[in-house]
N, C-alpha and C positions, 0 to 999 in steps of 0.2 A: 325543558325546548332545548332542541337540538341544532348548532349553527352550520350552516352550510360551508364550505369552502372558501367560497367568495368572502364571508362575513367573515370568517377566523382573519383572514388577512386584515380585512380593515380595522379588526378590532387589535393583531397585535399593530400594526401602523401605528393606533390612538394611543396604545399604550407606549411604545417607544417615542411619540413628539410629547406626548404629555410628562413621562421621565425626564429626555432631553431637556424638557420646559423648565421643570422643576431646578436641574443641574444649573441653567442659564439665569436662572434664581437668582442662586447663592452670587453667581456672578456678578451680575447686575448691583447686588446687595453690596461688596465689595466693592465696585466703580464708584458707589454714590457714599463712599466714605470719608472724611475728610479730608485733605491732603498729608501728607508726610505723619499719618496718623497708622498703629501698629497693625488694623485690618485692610490698610487703603492698598489701591491697587492702580498703575498708570495705566486707566483707559477710560475712554467715554463710552459715558451710559448709555447715548442714548440710541446709537447702533445695537447695544448691547439687549434694551429695553426691545426695543423690535425685533431681537432674535426672538426674546422669552415670548412676546403677544402672539408673534406668528406660529411657535412650534406649539403656542395652547388651542391657539385657533385651527393649527390643523390636525390638532387629536380631536378635539370636540367635531369637526367636521369629517372625520373618519368614522366616530361612533353613530353620528348621525347617517353617514350613506350605509354602512352596516344595518342599522334598522330600517332604511327604505330598500334596501337590495333585492328581498321579495316582491318588493310591489313594481322595480323597475326593470326585473328579469324574473324569466318564467322560472327558468330552470336553475341557472348562475350567469354574473356578471361576467363575458368573457376575459379569457386569460390577458391578452393585450390588454386590456381596460384596467384589469390591477394591476398588471407592468405599471403602464402609463401613469398612473394614479400614484404609486411608491415612489416611481422614478422622480413625477413632478413635485412629492412630498422630500425627497430628500435632496434633492436638486435644489428646491428651494432654502431649506437650512441652509445646505451647504454652503451659497452662494450670500446669504446673511450673517453666518457664524465668519467668514472670508473677512465681508465688511466690519463686522466688530471687532471679530482681530487686528485690523490696522485702522481704527476711527477711521472709515466712511461712510457717510450717509447714501449716497446715492441717489444724489436729488437732482443734480444739472448730469442732462444728459451733455449739453455741450461743456463739461468741466474744462476748463486751460490743464490740469496735469491727463497725461494720459492712461497714467492707472485710475483714476478716479472716474475719468468717463468714460473705459472699459467697464470697470465695477457697475458703474450704471446701466448702463444699455445692457451687458449680461444680468442684472437683475430684473431689467425690466421684460426681459425677454423669457427667462425662466421661470418667472412669475405668474404671466401671459399663458403660457401652456402647463403651468401648474393647473388653472382654474378652467381649461378643457373638458379635462373628466366630470366635473360636479355640473357643468354645463350639459354634456350628456347624459347625466345622470336625472337632473333636473328633466329634462324633455322625456324621458324614458317614462317618470313618473310623470308627466302631464299627461303624456298619451296612454297611461295605463298598461303601457307594453308588460304582461307579465304579473300580473295581477291577480289575485288567489282568487280562484275557479272564475275564470272569466267566464265560461260558458252560463254558470247559473245565472251571472250578474246580465248575463249580456239577456236570458230569456225571462228574466222576473217571474212574477205571480204567476205569470201562466204555465211556467215552466211547474212552479208548487202544486197548481190546482192538478196539473195532468197525474204528475206523480201519486199526489192524494185520492184520485178516481182510479189510479193501477190499484193500491195498496187496498182501497176501498173492494173494488170489484173482483180481487185475489179473495180478500179475507170471507165473501158471500160467494165464491166458487168452492172454498175449503166449507163452511159450514152447511152448504145444499150436499156435499159429498159425506159430509157424517152422515146430516139427517137421513139420508138416501140408506147409507149403510145401517144405523138404528133401525129405521123400518125394514128392513131384509131380511135383518137377523131371526127375528120372531117368524117370520115366512118359513124360511131353511130349517128352524127349529121343528115346525110342524110338519111340514114333509119327511125329513126324518122319524119323529114317533109313529106318522102315519106308515111308512114304510117299513117301520119295527113291526105295530100291531098286524100285519097283516105278513109279515114271514112268520109270525108265531101262531095264525090263523090257521095258515097252510100246513104246520108243523102239525098242528092239535089233528087237522081232517087227516093228514098222511097216518099218525098214529092210528086214528080210528078206524081207515079202511086196514090198514095191515091187521088190525085185532078183528 
């Protein structure tokens, strides 16, 4: 199976997101260690867990998008769609990484701390924009834009029966032509043999006349 260009882009995005999620998982594991332990780090595990789960979710969604892409677009998904999807995924992971590094949860839109309030609004806007390509992909699939062999699906059994009739008529015509050729072949051979006998008789008559 050969992947299309848009599918390759989405598969690469999925691989990158899943690999990034695996690295964040190690970061989360270190953040969950007991304080003052040899492997502990000074970080809140909850924002890191949110980054990890989002990275894995983006990876799985990208794989799903690559699978349904042929059903959503007849040829390929538009380049702006791919660019927006990749930018949304990278932006979401970047914003959550910013929050995980600073220990921000980003849950209070009216947080009294200006930096936390800015982070909360940025997170909401970026994640909201990142969902737009997924909504558009779902819309394309529901409308069955670019479904494989749309014409055959639309025509249904009538098209199949018409094709079967055409094939049967072609086979019958070929068989009739073969039968006519077989019937004409003995007649042609008989005419050739009769002409040869007449020629030999004429030659014998001419020889007797000369003698």
